VOBA-1610 file (N, C-alpha, C; in pm, whole numbers, padded with zeros to 5 digits, always signed):
BEGIN
Unk+04192-01995-17032Unk+04130-01966-16893Unk+04059-02100-16857Unk+04070-02119-16713Unk+04008-02231-16665Unk+03854-02208-16661Unk+03780-02324-16658Unk+03631-02314-16648Unk+03598-02249-16523Unk+03495-02160-16528Unk+03445-02095-16411Unk+03399-02193-16300Unk+03410-02148-16178Unk+03366-02227-16068Unk+03213-02257-16093Unk+03165-02364-16041Unk+03026-02382-16031Unk+02948-02289-15928Unk+02854-02220-15958Unk+02792-02137-15861Unk+02719-02224-15753Unk+02694-02165-15633Unk+02629-02237-15532Unk+02491-02261-15569Unk+02430-02373-15520Unk+02293-02411-15543Unk+02202-02299-15489Unk+02101-02266-15549Unk+02002-02166-15505Unk+01905-02231-15409Unk+01884-02156-15306Unk+01791-02209-15201Unk+01649-02194-15255Unk+01547-02265-15207Unk+01412-02253-15242Unk+01370-02108-15209Unk+01329-02033-15317Unk+01306-01896-15288Unk+01168-01872-15218Unk+01174-01789-15108Unk+01059-01750-15040Unk+01003-01612-15084Unk+00910-01557-15011Unk+00862-01431-15055Unk+00958-01316-15027Unk+01055-01338-14946Unk+01154-01237-14903Unk+01268-01221-14994Unk+01282-01315-15100Unk+01401-01309-15194Unk+01414-01176-15252Unk+01543-01130-15255Unk+01572-00990-15302Unk+01571-00988-15453Unk+01615-01094-15520Unk+01638-01098-15666Unk+01561-01215-15730Unk+01506-01195-15846Unk+01442-01304-15908Unk+01545-01420-15939Unk+01495-01535-15943Unk+01595-01652-15948Unk+01676-01641-16069Unk+01635-01605-16191Unk+01713-01597-16313Unk+01820-01494-16289Unk+01778-01378-16231Unk+01879-01274-16211Unk+01992-01312-16112Unk+01953-01387-16007Unk+02043-01427-15900Unk+02146-01531-15972Unk+02093-01627-16048Unk+02168-01721-16114Unk+02270-01657-16197Unk+02239-01561-16285Unk+02326-01478-16370Unk+02425-01414-16295Unk+02404-01349-16186Unk+02500-01280-16095Unk+02601-01375-16045Unk+02547-01495-15999Unk+02641-01596-15936Unk+02734-01650-16050Unk+02681-01669-16162Unk+02763-01722-16280Unk+02882-01627-16307Unk+02844-01493-16310Unk+02947-01397-16333Unk+03047-01387-16230Unk+03008-01405-16103Unk+03103-01401-15994Unk+03191-01515-15998Unk+03141-01636-16038Unk+03216-01756-16052Unk+03325-01743-16164Unk+03281-01672-16268Unk+03374-01650-16370Unk+03494-01566-16327Unk+03456-01458-16248Unk+03565-01363-16202Unk+03653-01434-16102Unk+03596-01522-16024Unk+03673-01603-15919Unk+03782-01689-15997Unk+03727-01744-16109Unk+03823-01831-16187Unk+03934-01745-16244Unk+03921-01627-16289Unk+04019-01548-16339Unk+04105-01497-16233Unk+04062-01474-16117Unk+04155-01444-16008Unk+04255-01560-15971Unk+04198-01681-15976Unk+04283-01801-15952Unk+04388-01808-16062Unk+04355-01784-16184Unk+04446-01784-16287Unk+04564-01690-16275Unk+04530-01567-16223Unk+04633-01483-16203Unk+04733-01505-16104Unk+04704-01604-16018Unk+04799-01641-15910Unk+04917-01716-15968Unk+04902-01764-16094Unk+05011-01836-16164Unk+05075-01753-16260Unk+05213-01746-16267Unk+05264-01655-16371Unk+05249-01715-16522Unk+05262-01629-16611Unk+05241-01672-16747Unk+05342-01784-16788Unk+05465-01767-16744Unk+05571-01860-16780Unk+05535-02012-16725Unk+05485-02003-16591Unk+05450-02131-16527Unk+05324-02180-16599Unk+05231-02106-16644Unk+05114-02153-16715Unk+05151-02210-16842Unk+05252-02163-16913Unk+05294-02216-17050Unk+05362-02359-17012Unk+05443-02360-16906Unk+05501-02500-16886Unk+05395-02602-16842Unk+05295-02557-16770Unk+05195-02657-16721Unk+05125-02708-16844Unk+05086-02623-16938Unk+05015-02659-17059Unk+05097-02752-17149Unk+05222-02707-17172Unk+05310-02794-17253Unk+05331-02924-17200Unk+05362-02932-17065Unk+05383-03063-16999Unk+05255-03152-17003Unk+05141-03094-16989Unk+05018-03168-16991Unk+04989-03220-17132Unk+05022-03144-17237Unk+05004-03189-17373Unk+05096-03312-17405Unk+05212-03302-17350Unk+05317-03417-17371Unk+05262-03539-17305Unk+05227-03528-17185Unk+05175-03645-17109Unk+05051-03706-17176Unk+04957-03614-17224Unk+04839-03660-17286Unk+04873-03735-17418Unk+04968-03691-17499Unk+05015-03749-17622Unk+05077-03878-17591Unk+05158-03891-17486Unk+05212-04020-17437Unk+05101-04117-17407Unk+05002-04079-17344Unk+04895-04177-17296Unk+04823-04217-17432Unk+04795-04126-17518Unk+04721-04158-17645Unk+04805-04268-17724Unk+04935-04246-17726Unk+05020-04331-17802Unk+05011-04480-17751Unk+05002-04489-17614Unk+04998-04628-17553Unk+04863-04672-17522Unk+04766-04593-17553Unk+04624-04631-17529Unk+04583-04638-17383Unk+04648-04538-17317Unk+04612-04533-17167Unk+04534-04395-17146Unk+04440-04405-17050Unk+04358-04285-17016Unk+04443-04172-16952Unk+04441-04057-16997Unk+04510-03952-16941Unk+04445-03891-16814Unk+04313-03888-16817Unk+04235-03856-16706Unk+04146-03965-16651Unk+04133-03981-16528Unk+04192-03911-16428Unk+04352-03943-16423Unk+04424-03841-16364Unk+04574-03843-16361Unk+04597-03959-16248Unk+04645-04072-16291Unk+04675-04185-16192Unk+04829-04180-16159Unk+04859-04189-16030Unk+05009-04194-15989Unk+05075-04303-16062Unk+05022-04415-16069Unk+05107-04531-16134Unk+05129-04496-16276Unk+05040-04438-16350Unk+05067-04414-16483Unk+05175-04294-16502Unk+05167-04202-16413Unk+05264-04094-16410Unk+05402-04158-16377Unk+05416-04259-16287Unk+05543-04317-16259Unk+05602-04383-16382Unk+05519-04446-16461Unk+05571-04507-16585Unk+05614-04400-16687Unk+05534-04294-16692Unk+05575-04186-16778Unk+05712-04117-16738Unk+05722-04104-16625Unk+05855-04051-16577Unk+05971-04144-16603Unk+05946-04272-16596Unk+06048-04371-16636Unk+06073-04372-16767Unk+05975-04347-16866Unk+06003-04337-17006Unk+06089-04211-17037Unk+06061-04106-16978Unk+06124-03979-16996Unk+06272-03994-16960Unk+06294-04058-16842Unk+06422-04070-16778Unk+06531-04154-16866Unk+06468-04248-16944Unk+06558-04325-17024Unk+06597-04264-17157Unk+06534-04147-17193Unk+06561-04089-17317Unk+06689-04015-17316Unk+06772-04017-17420Unk+06909-03963-17418Unk+06924-03873-17535Unk+07012-03769-17523Unk+07047-03674-17627Unk+07156-03740-17706Unk+07182-03681-17835Unk+07289-03747-17913Unk+07421-03752-17855Unk+07453-03656-17750Unk+07585-03655-17686Unk+07585-03757-17570Unk+07476-03828-17544Unk+07472-03924-17439Unk+07423-03878-17305Unk+07392-03758-17296Unk+07338-03699-17168Unk+07186-03719-17166Unk+07135-03726-17048Unk+06986-03745-17039Unk+06912-03631-17102Unk+06810-03655-17170Unk+06728-03558-17239Unk+06653-03477-17135Unk+06612-03532-17028Unk+06540-03469-16917Unk+06614-03485-16782Unk+06650-03367-16733Unk+06716-03367-16598Unk+06606-03394-16490Unk+06660-03437-16378Unk+06557-03471-16273Unk+06478-03353-16233Unk+06540-03228-16241Unk+06455-03110-16209Unk+06344-03098-16306Unk+06366-03126-16431Unk+06265-03112-16535Unk+06167-03224-16517Unk+06186-03337-16472Unk+06092-03439-16437Unk+06003-03392-16325Unk+06068-03331-16225Unk+05995-03276-16100Unk+05894-03176-16155Unk+05927-03095-16256Unk+05848-02986-16303Unk+05725-03056-16370Unk+05748-03168-16444Unk+05634-03234-16511Unk+05538-03284-16403Unk+05590-03333-16294Unk+05503-03384-16194Unk+05414-03274-16139Unk+05471-03155-16121Unk+05412-03035-16071Unk+05294-02997-16159Unk+05326-03000-16287Unk+05223-02969-16400Unk+05103-03065-16401Unk+05142-03197-16385Unk+05034-03294-16374Unk+04954-03293-16246Unk+05027-03249-16140Unk+04953-03231-16005Unk+04851-03123-16023Unk+04889-03022-16091Unk+04790-02909-16116Unk+04662-02945-16190Unk+04692-03029-16305Unk+04598-03079-16391Unk+04492-03169-16294Unk+04551-03264-16212Unk+04482-03350-16131Unk+04389-03266-16047Unk+04441-03157-15985Unk+04354-03076-15897Unk+04243-03008-15970Unk+04274-02959-16094Unk+04176-02873-16178Unk+04070-02964-16217Unk+04090-03091-16237Unk+03989-03194-16290Unk+03921-03258-16183Unk+03940-03218-16048Unk+03864-03284-15946Unk+03930-03399-15887Unk+04053-03419-15908Unk+04124-03546-15856Unk+04205-03517-15719Unk+04183-03398-15666Unk+04243-03368-15534Unk+04397-03331-15546Unk+04451-03325-15430Unk+04599-03275-15427Unk+04679-03405-15380Unk+04822-03384-15386Unk+04904-03476-15331Unk+04978-03569-15438Unk+04955-03555-15559Unk+05026-03628-15660Unk+05164-03637-15645Unk+05239-03518-15616Unk+05383-03518-15605Unk+05433-03594-15481Unk+05357-03612-15383Unk+05392-03685-15254Unk+05361-03830-15264Unk+05288-03874-15364Unk+05253-04011-15378Unk+05381-04112-15377Unk+05381-04222-15306Unk+05489-04297-15291Unk+05546-04347-15420Unk+05453-04396-15515Unk+05505-04448-15642Unk+05586-04344-15713Unk+05549-04209-15712Unk+05616-04105-15790Unk+05742-04073-15714Unk+05735-04056-15592Unk+05844-04013-15504Unk+05971-04118-15523Unk+05920-04246-15513Unk+06023-04346-15519Unk+06086-04349-15670Unk+06016-04328-15768Unk+06077-04329-15908Unk+06171-04213-15923Unk+06131-04096-15877Unk+06209-03974-15888Unk+06336-03987-15800Unk+06322-04039-15683Unk+06440-04075-15594Unk+06542-04165-15658Unk+06483-04272-15718Unk+06566-04366-15789Unk+06648-04312-15904Unk+06574-04232-15982Unk+06641-04166-16094Unk+06757-04083-16058Unk+06734-04002-15950Unk+06841-03906-15894Unk+06960-03995-15852Unk+06921-04101-15780Unk+07042-04184-15725Unk+07119-04248-15828Unk+07047-04304-15942Unk+07110-04370-16050Unk+07203-04276-16115Unk+07162-04155-16135Unk+07239-04051-16210Unk+07343-03990-16124Unk+07310-03973-15996Unk+07390-03910-15896Unk+07414-03762-15948Unk+07296-03698-15995Unk+07299-03561-16050Unk+07333-03450-15941Unk+07411-03372-15973Unk+07443-03255-15900Unk+07359-03134-15958Unk+07300-03056-15867Unk+07220-02933-15918Unk+07319-02852-16007Unk+07274-02837-16130Unk+07352-02765-16227Unk+07346-02615-16200Unk+07456-02552-16156Unk+07450-02419-16143Unk+07549-02344-16216Unk+07544-02209-16242Unk+07638-02142-16320Unk+07733-02078-16225Unk+07861-02057-16280Unk+07962-01995-16200Unk+07912-01854-16165Unk+07954-01803-16042Unk+07925-01662-16003Unk+08017-01565-16054Unk+07962-01448-16102Unk+08038-01343-16144Unk+08058-01238-16036Unk+08169-01216-15987Unk+08195-01123-15883Unk+08219-00981-15923Unk+08229-00892-15838Unk+08239-00746-15859Unk+08359-00719-15960Unk+08464-00771-15945Unk+08593-00739-16029Unk+08558-00807-16171Unk+08491-00917-16171Unk+08459-00970-16298Unk+08369-00876-16386Unk+08259-00824-16321Unk+08170-00743-16390Unk+08242-00612-16434Unk+08324-00556-16348Unk+08394-00433-16386Unk+08498-00457-16494Unk+08552-00573-16505Unk+08641-00612-16616Unk+08562-00613-16747Unk+08446-00671-16746Unk+08365-00683-16858Unk+08332-00544-16913Unk+08293-00449-16814Unk+08263-00318-16857Unk+08393-00245-16910Unk+08500-00259-16849Unk+08631-00202-16902Unk+08668-00253-17032Unk+08636-00366-17068Unk+08673-00423-17202Unk+08581-00384-17316Unk+08472-00324-17284Unk+08384-00277-17386Unk+08442-00150-17473Unk+08388-00137-17591Unk+08433-00021-17679Unk+08319+00084-17664Unk+08344+00182-17566Unk+08240+00274-17533Unk+08250+00400-17620Unk+08352+00435-17679Unk+08357+00558-17743Unk+08362+00553-17897Unk+08322+00435-17955Unk+08315+00421-18091Unk+08174+00402-18141Unk+08140+00469-18245Unk+08005+00452-18318Unk+08006+00351-18416Unk+07893+00250-18409Unk+07788+00249-18314Unk+07798+00158-18201Unk+07921+00092-18181Unk+07941+00001-18071Unk+07918+00052-17943Unk+07935+00181-17926Unk+07921+00248-17799Unk+07776+00245-17749Unk+07677+00244-17837Unk+07537+00237-17801Unk+07519+00106-17721Unk+07563-00003-17782Unk+07545-00129-17728Unk+07630-00151-17589Unk+07739-00088-17600Unk+07828-00098-17478Unk+07748-00018-17359Unk+07687+00090-17390Unk+07618+00166-17284Unk+07503+00083-17220Unk+07418+00016-17312Unk+07325-00070-17272Unk+07367-00193-17183Unk+07467-00256-17242Unk+07522-00379-17171Unk+07580-00341-17037Unk+07640-00228-17033Unk+07700-00180-16899Unk+07590-00170-16802Unk+07488-00112-16825Unk+07373-00090-16737Unk+07313-00229-16706Unk+07298-00318-16811Unk+07235-00448-16789Unk+07315-00530-16687Unk+07447-00538-16712Unk+07546-00621-16618Unk+07544-00554-16472Unk+07569-00426-16469Unk+07587-00369-16339Unk+07454-00374-16265Unk+07344-00339-16321Unk+07211-00335-16254Unk+07180-00484-16219Unk+07202-00581-16309Unk+07171-00712-16284Unk+07252-00764-16161Unk+07371-00724-16153Unk+07453-00766-16043Unk+07408-00711-15914Unk+07392-00574-15920Unk+07369-00499-15787Unk+07223-00520-15725Unk+07130-00556-15820Unk+06987-00584-15774Unk+06964-00731-15761Unk+07054-00819-15811Unk+07036-00958-15806Unk+06893-01000-15869Unk+06857-00921-15969Unk+06730-00956-16035Unk+06741-01084-16130Unk+06631-01152-16133Unk+06630-01264-16225Unk+06628-01204-16365Unk+06672-01275-16466Unk+06690-01207-16606Unk+06556-01171-16658Unk+06449-01245-16626Unk+06318-01203-16665Unk+06266-01073-16622Unk+06293-01049-16481Unk+06271-00929-16416Unk+06348-00805-16475Unk+06481-00839-16504Unk+06565-00726-16544Unk+06515-00686-16684Unk+06487-00793-16772Unk+06446-00759-16910Unk+06317-00677-16912Unk+06220-00701-16809Unk+06085-00645-16817Unk+06081-00508-16752Unk+06185-00461-16697Unk+06186-00329-16642Unk+06141-00213-16730Unk+06063-00132-16680Unk+06032-00005-16755Unk+06107+00116-16697Unk+06112+00223-16773Unk+06178+00351-16718Unk+06114+00400-16593Unk+05974+00379-16598Unk+05907+00431-16471Unk+05923+00364-16343Unk+05981+00228-16355Unk+06009+00152-16236Unk+06147+00203-16178Unk+06233+00271-16250Unk+06367+00301-16196Unk+06373+00455-16191Unk+06404+00508-16073Unk+06423+00644-16054Unk+06550+00674-15969Unk+06595+00793-15995Unk+06722+00830-15915Unk+06683+00921-15798Unk+06727+00880-15680Unk+06705+00945-15558Unk+06832+01024-15527Unk+06836+01141-15493Unk+06959+01211-15470Unk+07033+01173-15360Unk+06968+01101-15266Unk+07039+01043-15143Unk+07070+00891-15148Unk+06977+00819-15189Unk+06992+00677-15190Unk+07038+00616-15318Unk+07048+00692-15422Unk+07092+00631-15557Unk+06973+00590-15637Unk+06978+00478-15708Unk+06873+00432-15792Unk+06775+00343-15695Unk+06642+00378-15721Unk+06531+00295-15659Unk+06452+00222-15762Unk+06443+00088-15743Unk+06367+00011-15841Unk+06250-00049-15784Unk+06128-00021-15838Unk+06001-00068-15780Unk+05957-00188-15859Unk+05950-00300-15796Unk+05907-00428-15856Unk+05768-00454-15836Unk+05706-00535-15931Unk+05575-00586-15899Unk+05583-00746-15882Unk+05504-00812-15954Unk+05495-00960-15938Unk+05629-01023-15973Unk+05662-01130-15901Unk+05784-01195-15930Unk+05766-01347-15887Unk+05868-01421-15920Unk+05867-01569-15883Unk+05826-01597-15751Unk+05873-01534-15643Unk+05841-01548-15509Unk+05729-01458-15460Unk+05673-01374-15549Unk+05569-01277-15507Unk+05457-01284-15618Unk+05395-01398-15631Unk+05298-01411-15738Unk+05173-01327-15718Unk+05150-01275-15589Unk+05040-01192-15565Unk+05068-01051-15600Unk+05193-01022-15633Unk+05235-00882-15679Unk+05224-00771-15570Unk+05275-00815-15447Unk+05284-00712-15338Unk+05385-00608-15375Unk+05495-00655-15443Unk+05582-00560-15489Unk+05709-00551-15398Unk+05813-00490-15436Unk+05937-00467-15355Unk+06009-00345-15408Unk+06077-00272-15317Unk+06157-00162-15359Unk+06303-00198-15329Unk+06375-00198-15440Unk+06521-00228-15427Unk+06598-00102-15442Unk+06712-00096-15377Unk+06795+00031-15373Unk+06932-00003-15411Unk+06993+00082-15499Unk+07135+00063-15541Unk+07208+00203-15518Unk+07296+00206-15424Unk+07358+00329-15386Unk+07458+00377-15497Unk+07486+00507-15485Unk+07594+00561-15574Unk+07724+00489-15543Unk+07803+00453-15655Unk+07917+00383-15647Unk+08042+00472-15607Unk+08148+00412-15557Unk+08267+00474-15529Unk+08339+00503-15662Unk+08347+00416-15741Unk+08420+00424-15880Unk+08326+00446-15994Unk+08355+00532-16086Unk+08253+00550-16192Unk+08233+00431-16277Unk+08337+00337-16292Unk+08314+00222-16370Unk+08226+00115-16306Unk+08209+00126-16182Unk+08111+00026-16115Unk+07989+00106-16060Unk+07978+00232-16084Unk+07856+00307-16030Unk+07736+00280-16118Unk+07627+00216-16058Unk+07518+00180-16130Unk+07439+00301-16177Unk+07419+00397-16078Unk+07357+00524-16116Unk+07424+00596-16238Unk+07546+00586-16247Unk+07616+00646-16362Unk+07584+00569-16503Unk+07582+00440-16490Unk+07550+00357-16602Unk+07409+00391-16644Unk+07326+00396-16551Unk+07179+00435-16577Unk+07170+00571-16652Unk+07235+00669-16597Unk+07244+00793-16649Unk+07288+00805-16790Unk+07394+00735-16825Unk+07453+00720-16950Unk+07354+00668-17055Unk+07289+00558-17014Unk+07186+00505-17112Unk+07072+00569-17117Unk+07021+00641-17011Unk+06905+00720-17020Unk+06922+00845-17116Unk+07042+00901-17116Unk+07069+01018-17203Unk+07062+00967-17352Unk+07096+00845-17373Unk+07100+00791-17508Unk+06946+00756-17550Unk+06871+00706-17458Unk+06731+00686-17482Unk+06652+00820-17514Unk+06692+00918-17446Unk+06617+01051-17454Unk+06665+01134-17578Unk+06782+01097-17631Unk+06830+01169-17748Unk+06744+01151-17864Unk+06689+01256-17929Unk+06587+01250-18032Unk+06641+01225-18176Unk+06765+01244-18190Unk+06810+01218-18330Unk+06939+01125-18331Unk+06963+01070-18448Unk+07092+00976-18461Unk+07212+01059-18431Unk+07207+01191-18476Unk+07341+01262-18461Unk+07358+01299-18309Unk+07237+01323-18238Unk+07262+01342-18089Unk+07319+01225-18025Unk+07273+01110-18058Unk+07322+00981-17999Unk+07460+00963-18031Unk+07497+01001-18153Unk+07647+00976-18203Unk+07727+01075-18126Unk+07685+01196-18104Unk+07769+01294-18019Unk+07800+01242-17879Unk+07691+01179-17811Unk+07716+01125-17682Unk+07805+01020-17678Unk+07796+00932-17780Unk+07888+00802-17782Unk+08027+00854-17817Unk+08053+00939-17906Unk+08187+00981-17946Unk+08249+01063-17845Unk+08179+01119-17749Unk+08233+01209-17641Unk+08257+01123-17512Unk+08221+00991-17515Unk+08252+00899-17403Unk+08399+00860-17410Unk+08465+00876-17286Unk+08609+00838-17272Unk+08623+00693-17245Unk+08742+00641-17241Unk+08766+00498-17197Unk+08733+00494-17050Unk+08687+00371-17004Unk+08629+00354-16861Unk+08726+00412-16750Unk+08871+00399-16772Unk+08965+00434-16673Unk+08961+00577-16649Unk+08902+00658-16747Unk+08906+00809-16726Unk+08764+00857-16698Unk+08664+00772-16674Unk+08543+00819-16652Unk+08533+00901-16526Unk+08448+01006-16532Unk+08403+01083-16400Unk+08271+01044-16381Unk+08219+01075-16250Unk+08072+01047-16216Unk+07980+01128-16297Unk+07873+01072-16342Unk+07769+01133-16413Unk+07633+01134-16333Unk+07636+01057-16222Unk+07514+01028-16150Unk+07441+01138-16079Unk+07518+01254-16067Unk+07443+01365-15996Unk+07403+01473-16106Unk+07427+01444-16226Unk+07381+01529-16339Unk+07235+01538-16374Unk+07201+01589-16480Unk+07062+01611-16517Unk+07014+01472-16582Unk+06901+01427-16543Unk+06843+01311-16597Unk+06726+01353-16697Unk+06739+01334-16819Unk+06643+01371-16914Unk+06513+01289-16899Unk+06398+01339-16948Unk+06278+01269-16940Unk+06266+01168-17042Unk+06209+01048-16999Unk+06177+00930-17083Unk+06040+00876-17037Unk+05965+00828-17136Unk+05837+00792-17102Unk+05834+00677-17000Unk+05756+00681-16884Unk+05749+00593-16784Unk+05717+00451-16836Unk+05631+00435-16927Unk+05587+00300-16962Unk+05674+00244-17076Unk+05786+00313-17110Unk+05877+00259-17219Unk+05975+00159-17157Unk+06032+00070-17234Unk+06124-00031-17194Unk+06253+00031-17150Unk+06316-00025-17052Unk+06448+00028-17001Unk+06553-00023-17096Unk+06565-00161-17101Unk+06669-00231-17169Unk+06604-00271-17315Unk+06671-00223-17417Unk+06613-00255-17558Unk+06710-00305-17650Unk+06662-00357-17751Unk+06760-00411-17864Unk+06813-00288-17935Unk+06942-00321-17982Unk+07012-00215-18058Unk+07064-00284-18193Unk+07026-00224-18302Unk+07070-00286-18437Unk+07218-00249-18461Unk+07271-00302-18570Unk+07411-00275-18605Unk+07442-00134-18652Unk+07326-00061-18686Unk+07335+00081-18717Unk+07340+00181-18602Unk+07304+00117-18491Unk+07298+00196-18370Unk+07159+00240-18337Unk+07050+00199-18406Unk+06924+00235-18384Unk+06865+00150-18267Unk+06802+00223-18176Unk+06743+00159-18052Unk+06588+00126-18069Unk+06562+00006-18046Unk+06420-00043-18075Unk+06338+00018-17962Unk+06208-00003-17966Unk+06114+00049-17869Unk+06081-00068-17758Unk+06075-00190-17808Unk+06034-00292-17720Unk+06148-00342-17614Unk+06099-00432-17522Unk+06190-00481-17419Unk+06272-00589-17484Unk+06398-00603-17425Unk+06475-00723-17460Unk+06407-00842-17395Unk+06432-00957-17458Unk+06382-01083-17399Unk+06480-01130-17297Unk+06430-01205-17199Unk+06522-01261-17094Unk+06643-01332-17146Unk+06613-01410-17258Unk+06734-01483-17322Unk+06836-01394-17379Unk+06795-01269-17418Unk+06877-01170-17466Unk+06973-01122-17374Unk+06932-01117-17237Unk+07011-01069-17137Unk+07127-01180-17117Unk+07088-01310-17128Unk+07186-01419-17131Unk+07281-01400-17238Unk+07236-01385-17359Unk+07311-01378-17485Unk+07417-01258-17476Unk+07372-01148-17431Unk+07473-01031-17426Unk+07574-01056-17329Unk+07537-01118-17218Unk+07650-01152-17120Unk+07740-01253-17176Unk+07702-01348-17248Unk+07792-01447-17300Unk+07886-01378-17406Unk+07830-01299-17488Unk+07922-01224-17583Unk+08029-01142-17514Unk+07992-01069-17411Unk+08092-00994-17330Unk+08197-01084-17260Unk+08150-01195-17207Unk+08246-01297-17147Unk+08340-01346-17251Unk+08288-01381-17377Unk+08385-01426-17482Unk+08482-01322-17516Unk+08434-01188-17535Unk+08524-01091-17564Unk+08629-01064-17457Unk+08604-01095-17326Unk+08696-01073-17225Unk+08771-01190-17192Unk+08763-01297-17268Unk+08848-01417-17242Unk+08791-01524-17147Unk+08676-01515-17102Unk+08611-01605-17008Unk+08556-01714-17092Unk+08535-01827-17016Unk+08463-01951-17078Unk+08311-01931-17064Unk+08248-01872-17163Unk+08112-01829-17145Unk+08016-01954-17120Unk+08060-02076-17156Unk+07964-02187-17126Unk+07952-02215-16979Unk+08040-02156-16895Unk+08033-02184-16747Unk+07944-02085-16689Unk+07894-01981-16761Unk+07817-01873-16705Unk+07687-01844-16775Unk+07599-01780-16702Unk+07468-01744-16765Unk+07423-01618-16693Unk+07301-01570-16729Unk+07248-01446-16669Unk+07235-01468-16505Unk+07217-01593-16465Unk+07209-01620-16333Unk+07331-01595-16248Unk+07442-01590-16329Unk+07571-01562-16266Unk+07581-01432-16198Unk+07504-01345-16252Unk+07495-01209-16179Unk+07433-01212-16054Unk+07323-01282-16050Unk+07254-01299-15918Unk+07331-01378-15817Unk+07397-01490-15871Unk+07481-01574-15779Unk+07595-01495-15738Unk+07645-01401-15822Unk+07764-01315-15795Unk+07731-01220-15677Unk+07612-01163-15687Unk+07564-01063-15582Unk+07579-01136-15447Unk+07509-01255-15437Unk+07506-01328-15312Unk+07646-01357-15262Unk+07734-01408-15356Unk+07863-01463-15318Unk+07945-01344-15269Unk+07942-01232-15349Unk+08029-01121-15313Unk+07979-01049-15182Unk+07848-01045-15162Unk+07791-00987-15041Unk+07833-01068-14919Unk+07822-01196-14934Unk+07851-01288-14814Unk+08005-01287-14787Unk+08094-01285-14885Unk+08231-01272-14872Unk+08267-01139-14811Unk+08190-01027-14843Unk+08218-00900-14782Unk+08158-00889-14643Unk+08093-00987-14585Unk+08041-00989-14447Unk+07901-00970-14433Unk+07817-00957-14545Unk+07672-00944-14518Unk+07623-01065-14463Unk+07517-01045-14376Unk+07448-01167-14312Unk+07330-01206-14414Unk+07281-01322-14379Unk+07174-01385-14484Unk+07051-01288-14479Unk+07011-01230-14371Unk+06895-01145-14379Unk+06928-01022-14463Unk+07035-00958-14461Unk+07075-00856-14556Unk+07069-00891-14699Unk+07115-01017-14731Unk+07119-01068-14864Unk+06972-01086-14915Unk+06890-01142-14836Unk+06763-01169-14866Unk+06684-01038-14896Unk+06718-00924-14833Unk+06649-00802-14858Unk+06659-00763-14991Unk+06763-00793-15058Unk+06777-00760-15200Unk+06737-00880-15297Unk+06780-00990-15264Unk+06737-01100-15344Unk+06604-01158-15347Unk+06535-01122-15231Unk+06385-01165-15203Unk+06380-01312-15208Unk+06489-01393-15159Unk+06476-01528-15150Unk+06366-01558-15042Unk+06300-01668-15055Unk+06201-01706-14951Unk+06243-01759-14831Unk+06369-01817-14819Unk+06422-01878-14695Unk+06572-01854-14698Unk+06625-01874-14572Unk+06769-01864-14543Unk+06841-01980-14630Unk+06773-02101-14633Unk+06842-02214-14696Unk+06878-02182-14845Unk+06796-02102-14914Unk+06824-02072-15054Unk+06952-01996-15062Unk+06974-01894-14961Unk+07100-01824-14971Unk+07220-01900-14927Unk+07196-01987-14839Unk+07303-02075-14783Unk+07352-02180-14897Unk+07272-02209-14988Unk+07311-02290-15102Unk+07424-02223-15184Unk+07415-02089-15196Unk+07529-02011-15266Unk+07659-02022-15181Unk+07643-02024-15048Unk+07762-02040-14964Unk+07829-02176-14993Unk+07750-02275-15009Unk+07806-02410-15034Unk+07871-02416-15167Unk+07808-02356-15270Unk+07862-02376-15403Unk+07961-02277-15451Unk+07959-02148-15382Unk+08043-02042-15439Unk+08137-01980-15328Unk+08097-02004-15201Unk+08170-01942-15087Unk+08201-02043-14986Unk+08274-02159-15019Unk+08285-02269-14931Unk+08356-02236-14799Unk+08435-02131-14782Unk+08520-02107-14667Unk+08429-02029-14561Unk+08300-01985-14609Unk+08218-01916-14505Unk+08174-01995-14402Unk+08207-01958-14277Unk+08162-02044-14163Unk+08236-02173-14148Unk+08345-02196-14221Unk+08413-02328-14233Unk+08522-02325-14125Unk+08529-02429-14042Unk+08637-02441-13936Unk+08768-02454-13989Unk+08783-02484-14125Unk+08920-02498-14185Unk+08998-02370-14179Unk+08926-02256-14163Unk+08995-02132-14166Unk+09059-02115-14026Unk+09025-02198-13923Unk+09067-02188-13784Unk+09187-02280-13761Unk+09233-02344-13859Unk+09341-02441-13844Unk+09487-02394-13839Unk+09505-02256-13867Unk+09633-02208-13867Unk+09726-02252-13971Unk+09665-02293-14091Unk+09750-02346-14191Unk+09827-02228-14274
//
């Protein structure tokens, strides 16, 4: 926790003062502590961890060279970035990408502000010039993952073993993870953190997902995402949710086994989405680990586990999993929606991107014919 703000200086107390001086000072100190806690909450836990790790690395570098870490000096930071930029991995690739160097600058800028050094470190000419030179020297392209489109996701679902025990348990979970991740365009951390209480089935609109704090909503205003009933059972997200929820609600191993063994191959699936949804504790994790014996854990999957399960399914279906990651589902949502005629505003309603330009990046990388005059050449 950051040190509390310094309370305001007390005025010379006159006869009309409502509180004794000591009591007023204690109350102001308590308020300053609370104000500091509110400021801390504006930054996500993941960002805070990065900030702390980046600062420790910079401070250790300064100690090694006998340079003062505080105050944070732009010239020193420029030398630090230069040192990081020349470090290489065993395969010859840079150890730190330009985007990682930029994150280090942001972390140091926060430390500069917290220690009274003001703002603007990232815009300082010495730092901006070094970062610009590094990017130009490397000619780095933003590293993005390939998009997974609707047919790709359906193929992954179709290739799973849904009716065999205990593999069917994992297949039901992975089907929900992939379809829900694709249809909601959630980031992997958001998908992994969902509780059962955040997801409910509406008989008209389909699945409704209530979100809290996110990367672009640090103040936690929240958002409501909707996923309609699907046309085909294999791509129907409410059906996938219902199948997994019934497994979560099953009280015994034999009950879960019966559910799995009664599951047909995907080509023969019928809709389950308008059936009975059994009760599950609202505060329990939606997506959970499953062991080799088919036992379902209580805790949430980690965000990296979403990435890992996707890669396993890609490998099993003959894709090059190194070209894809959990972000491929989010990228696939944007790409598929844009190819199907959705405008940027409609896309942002689901993705919650902060600007149109963020969505247009996907057009450039995954949908190059969108708005491109080459389609008017009559070739």
